[in-house]
N, C-alpha and C positions, 0 to 999 in steps of 0.2 A: 247815510244820506246822500253824502258829497259825491261818492261814485255813481248813484243814480242820476243825481242831477246833471253830472259830468256827460253820463251816456246818452240822456234825454236831449242836452244842448248839441251835442255832436250829431245824433240822428237828425235833429231838428234843422241844425245847419245844413246839412247834407240835403235834405229833401227842400227846403228851401231854396238852395242854389239850384237844384236840378227844375223845380217848377219855374224859377225866373228865367233860366237859360232857355226852357221849353215855349214860353211864353212872352214876358215882356222885353226880351233880347231883340224882339221882333220890332219892337215899337220905338225903341229910342238909340241914339248914338253913343249914350253914357255907357261905359264899360260895366258888364254885369257884376263884376266884383265890387264895384262900388256901391250899388244898389243892394246888394246882398249885406255889405258890411254895416250899412245905415239900418237896414232891418234886424241886425244881429244885435245892435248896440243896446236897447232896453233888456233883453233877455240875458245877455252875458254879463252886463253890470249888476243884474238883479241876482242873477245866479253865483256871483261872485261874492256879493254883498252877504247872502244868505249863508253861504258856505263857510264864510271866515269869520263873520261877527255873529252869525246865528239870528240876525234882525234882517227884516225887510226895509229898503229905504224910506224914508218918510213919504206918505200919500202925496202931497204936493209934487214932490221930488218926480215919483214915478209918473204922474198925471203930465207934467211939464216935460220930463224927457222923453216919453212915448209919443207926444203932439208934436214936439219938435221935429223928432226923427220920421215921422209919418208925413209931417208937412214937408220935410225937405226930400223925402223920397217921391212924394207925388211932384214937386217942382221938377226935379232932375228927370223924372220920367216924361214931363212934359216939355223938356228943354231939346230943341233942334230934333224934332220926331223923324225918325228915319223914312225913305220911301217906302210904301207898300210893296209887299212882295206878292208873286203868284199865289193862287189858292191851290190847297193841297191838304187836306180836304176838311179841314177845320176852320172856323172862322172867328176870329178875334178881332176886338173893337180898337180902333186907332181914331183921335180926333185931337186935334190942337187949337191954341188960341188962334191961329190963323184958318180961316173957314176953307182954305183949299186943301187942307190935310183932313179933310171930314171922312175920308174912304177907310172902310174897316180892314185892318190887315187881316191877311188869310194865312192861316199856319197850317203845320209846322213849317220850319225853315228849309228851303231848296236851295236858293242862290242867294248869293250878296247882291244888294241892291245900292244903287248910286243914290246920293244925296241930291235933291232938287236943285237943278242949275239956277243960278240967278241970273244968267244972261236973258236978254229980252226975247228971244225966239228959242227955247230948249227944244232938244229934239226927243220927243214922246213918242213912243210905238202907240198907236192906237187899236184897241180893241176891234173896232169897226172902221170900215173904209169911209171915206169922205162921201160918197155918194149915199152910205146906209145911214148917214146921219138925218138925212130928210125923212127917211123911211121911219126911223127911230121916233120922230116928232110926231108923225101920225099916230102913234099909240097913246099919245097923252090928249085926253078930252079936256077942255076948258072948263068943264063944270065938275071935274073929277080932280085933276090935278093940273093946275094950270102952270106949263113949263115955262121958266123965265131964261134958263141958259143949261147949255150942255158943258160940261168939263171933262178933259181927258187926264186919265192917269196909266201909267203902266199897269197893264192887265185889269182896266176897269173904266167904266163911264159913269161919270157921276150926274144925275140929272136934278136941278134945283127948282124950285117952284114953290107954289103956294096949294096947300091941301084945301079943296073946295067941298068935299063930302066926307063922310066916315072913314076911318083908315080901313077899315075891312073891304069896304067896296072899293076905294083905290086901289088898294093891291091886289085884289082878285081880277079889277078890270085890266090893270097895266099888265099884270102877269098873263093874262088871257091873251093881250094884244100882243104882247111881245113874242108869246110862245107861236102865235099863229103866224107872225112874218119872219121869225127867227129859228123856230123850232125849239130844241133843247139846248141851244148854243148857251146860253148864259143861266146864271143864279141871278134871281132877281132879289135885291136886299132894300129893304125898307126900315129905316133907322132913324133916330134924332142926331142931329150935330149935337156933340157935346160942347162945341162953342157957341153957337148960336141959338141952339134949343129947340131949332125947326126941322121938320121933316124932310128928308131926301131919298132918292131911288138910288140904288148903285147897281149897274150891270156888270158882273163878274162871271169872265168866260169858265165854263165846266171843265174841269180836267177829264181827260180819258177815263171814262167809267170802268171800275176793276169789277170785273163779273164775279159773284158770288154764287161759285156752282154748287151742285148737290154734295160732291164730294168735300169741298171746303165745309159746308155746313155739318156733314158727317164728322168731320175731323173736331170742328169746334165741340160740337155735341159729345164726342168722345173725351176730348180733353176734360171737358167741364164734369163729367161722370168721374174721370180718374181721378182728378184732383179733390172731389169729393171724397171718394174712397180713402184716400191719402189722408185727407183733413181726419177722418175718423180716429185714426190712429192715436195721434198725439192729444186730441180731445179727450179721448176716452181715458188715456193714461193719466192725464192730469185731475179728469173726473174722479178715477180711483184715488188719486193721492189726495184730493181735497175731501173724499169720504174718508181719510186717515185709515185706509186699508194698510197693514204694515207689509204684510206679505202675501202672497197667495199665487193660485196657477192662473191658468187663462180665463177660466170660468168664472172665478171670484173677481177678477179684474174686469172682465166684461159687465158682470152683473152690477158692480159698484161703481162703473165710470160711464156706460152707456147713457143712462138718465142724464148725466152732465152733457155728454156728448151732442146726444140726440136733441135736447133742448136747445143748444146753443146753435147747431147746425139748422134746425128748423127755423129759428127765430130771424138769424140772420140772412140765412139762405131766402126765405119767403121776403124779406125786405128788398133784397136786390132783384129778386124775380119778379115785385110788383113793379121796379123800373123797367126790366126788359119787357115786361107786357106793355106797360105805356109805351114804350119806343116802338115796339112791333104795331101797336093801334095807330101810331101817328106814321107809320112806315119809315121810321129811323133805323138803318142798318147798325145793328149790333152784336157783340157777341153773347152768348149765353152766360149765366153767372158763373164765374172762375173763383171757386174756394182757394184761399191763400192760407196753407197750413204753417203753422208756425212751431219750431222744435223747442219752444219755450212757453210758459204760462201767457196766456189762456189757452194755447193750442191752435188758434187761427185768427187771422186779422180779419175775417170777413171775407166777402166776396168784392170780386171786381168785373164791372160791367162798363164797356168802353163803346161811346156813341161813333160810328164810322160814316156818319153822314150828318148834315147841317139839321139843326132843330128847325121845324116851320115857323112857329110862332109862341108868342109868350103864354098861352094856354098850354101849349105842350110842354114849355119850360117850366110853368107850375106844376102840372100834371107829372112830369118826371120826380121832381121834389116830395110833392105830395102822395102821391101813389106809392112809393117806395116806404115812406113813414108809415103811412097808415097801414099798410100791409103787415109791416114788423110788429106796429104796436098792437094790432089786433091778436097776436099770438102771445106777444110779450108780455101783456099785462095779465092776461087770463092765467097764463103760467107761472107768472111771479106771485100771484095771488094765491094759486094753489101750494107753491112751492113754500110760501110764508106759513100758510095755515098747517102744513105738515111740519114745520119749524119748530124748536123748542125757545123758550126765553131763558136766560141766563142774568146774573147781576151785573147792572151797569157799573163799570168799573174802570181805570185810568187806560186799561188796554182796548177800551170798545171805541170803533171809528168806523168809517164808511168803507175801509178796505178790509177791517178785520172780520172775516167771514162767520167766524165762532163766537164773535162778541160784537153783532153789528148793531151801529147805532144809526138808525134813518133819519134822525131829527135835523140833519143838514139840508133837507129838503122836505117842501110841504107835500109833495106828491107822494114821496115814498113813505112819509109819516102816516098820512091817509091811508094808503094800502096796507101799510103793516096793522094799523089798527081794524081796518075793516077784516082783514084776513085772522087776527089775532085776538081780537075783541078785550076781555077784561085780563087777558094775559099779559098785555103789553101796557105795562104802567110806567110811571115816573120815574122808577128805580130799576127797571128792566131793559136789556139788550136782547138781540136775537142770535140764536146759532141757527145759522142759515143750513139747511139741507143742500144737497148738490143740486137739485132742480132750481131752487131758490137764487142759488148762486149764480148759475148759468144764466137765468132768467134775468136778474139783476145786472150782470155785467153786460148781455146784450141790450137790456133797456138804455143802461146808460149810454153806449155805444149809438143807438138810434138817437138818442135825445142830443147827445153831443153833436151829431149829425144836422140836427134841428137849428144850429146856430147859423146865423145869416152869412156865411162865408163861401167864397169861390168853391165850386164843385162839391159842396156840401148839400143835402135836402133842402136846409133854411135857405141856403143861397138862391138854388132854384126857385123856392116859393116867394121870397122876396123880390127876387127878380122879375118873376111874372106878375107880381102885384104892383110894382112901382115902376119898373123899367132898369135899365142898365145903370145910368148915373147916380139916381137915388138909391139904388141897391148898393152900390160902392160906398157912398156916404153912411148907409146903416151898418154896413160891415166895419167900417172903421170905428164907429160909435161902439158896436156891440163888443169890440176888441177891448176898448178902453172900460166898458162896464164890466166885463169878465175880470179885467185886470182889478178893478177896484173892489169887487166881490171877493177876489182872491187874497188881496191885502187885509181885508175885514175879516175873514176866516181866519187868517194865520195869526192876527192879533188878539182875536177874540178867544182862540182855543188855548188851554194851557200849555199843550206841547208844542203849539206853532205848527198846525198843520199845513202842509204846503201843497197838498193834493190839488186843490183849486188853482192855486196859484202857477203850478206847473202846466195846467192845462190853459192857462193864460198866456204864459210864455210861449208855449208851442202854437197856439191860434194867432198869436201877434205875427208870426212870421208868414202867415198865409197870405198872399197878395189879393188885392181886392177886384184887380182887372177881371172882369167876366167876359164871357163870349156871347154876343148878340144873338138872337134869332134871326131867321130871315126876314120875318116880319116882326120887328121890335117895336112897332108904333102903336098896335091896337091893343086898347085896354081889356082886361079881364072884365066877367060879368060878376054881380054883386055875391053871387052865392059862393064862387071861387073865393073872392075876397074875404067872406066869414069864415070860408073853410081854413083859409090861411091864418087869420087870426086866432081862430080856435086851436089849430095844432102848435102854432107858436106859443099860445097860452102853456103848453105842455112843458114847453123848454123852462119857461120862467117859473112856473111851479116846481120845477126841478131843482132850479139853481138857488132859490130863495130858501133859507133856512125857516124853521117853525118860527113864529113870533110867540111870546110869551104868554099873550094872552089865549091863543089857541091851544098852546099846553096846558093852560089851567082848564080851560074847558072841556078837554079830551083827556085829563089826568096823566098826562105823558112826559 
């Protein structure tokens, strides 16, 4: 077990450093290795304790330690924010306790920036000429957005004032007026100040557009198809291994492994294809879903879809997360039900767990228990576990992947959904709370299980390293409509039902 824990911690540490270097290194003058070390303290101490003493630290110690580290991380992140850098081409938020730092930083890194000079008359390059300021002021109608002052930053113009109408109308009006007078020279950002909570506009010069030619699109599509074909090889091999095929020719391996391979590729592929379709609907430049093959089980990491242009509004942010999740679940749940119905039940013993596919115990999850009971009926009783067939294994793994991505964390489906529902700053708070709740659930599962199951605790350690800083949309002020909010609550309920174990009263009612 300790080898697996060390491997997970090393992998999580490397990924965390890469994420911090590509995101928050733009936002603060604090050395990135200090922020990385602070985020790594809880998982390293917990992993060391579990490895050497076979026990998890007391729950109050875990909660206090994680809270202190996260608080210190946020304080250092806000300490002496660095000057915003030029746009190219992704948008990352920056705000400070000082209202002058409301400008969203535009990433990834291009050039080193200087700290704002404390001199009375600092030399700041203006994105617009002095005579153009008067023209810009005419874009703001007093009954739409009452302009109070214009502030200049390197590579940006901040327009502060009072919102006098609904955010959608204000953004559409200003965008139309600015484009009419300045053409496509600027990105128009509409965001809440993280320090004052008031909305403000920012005009950021557009970079030189990168033309996506027909040949580039053809190469993207050819690469996507090539990676898909390559992914068929390891997934088919591991599918045959899970089917317990001792040896055989190519035909037997294909016959035994393809059901697993095609099930997993269909579910994970459709999940990311849903995000791709949503991105194209909102005219967001993106690559086709790239499958990532793995030379070890389960054979694939899933797909990679990378946005190459800004997200227009919070509705688009929400739809990117919701669309991907609903597309994946729409095929994952039916395939899982069919695979469970074709599986056999076996006696429940000490080897039964959530990762023992030939003695699978779904009682760690309300939703998976209900699906198992629906598919197996009277065959699934209080003293029985499930011997999953290969389709059920692939569907179960894919279902867990999609469900984990529903966690309200940065760059995950749940992060998109919560950001769309509540906005940038509240979503960061929800993200931190969800990490703490998952950590508590992991500790409870570890202590309540006879053999100290650490699967959920490992997941909690891993997600605790994901930064909560998220990238705002161009219009990050306009709220969602009510039916999107309802859909968001509904799909996040799936995450909750998957993570919560079956209560005793439900076990008695279902005889499980």
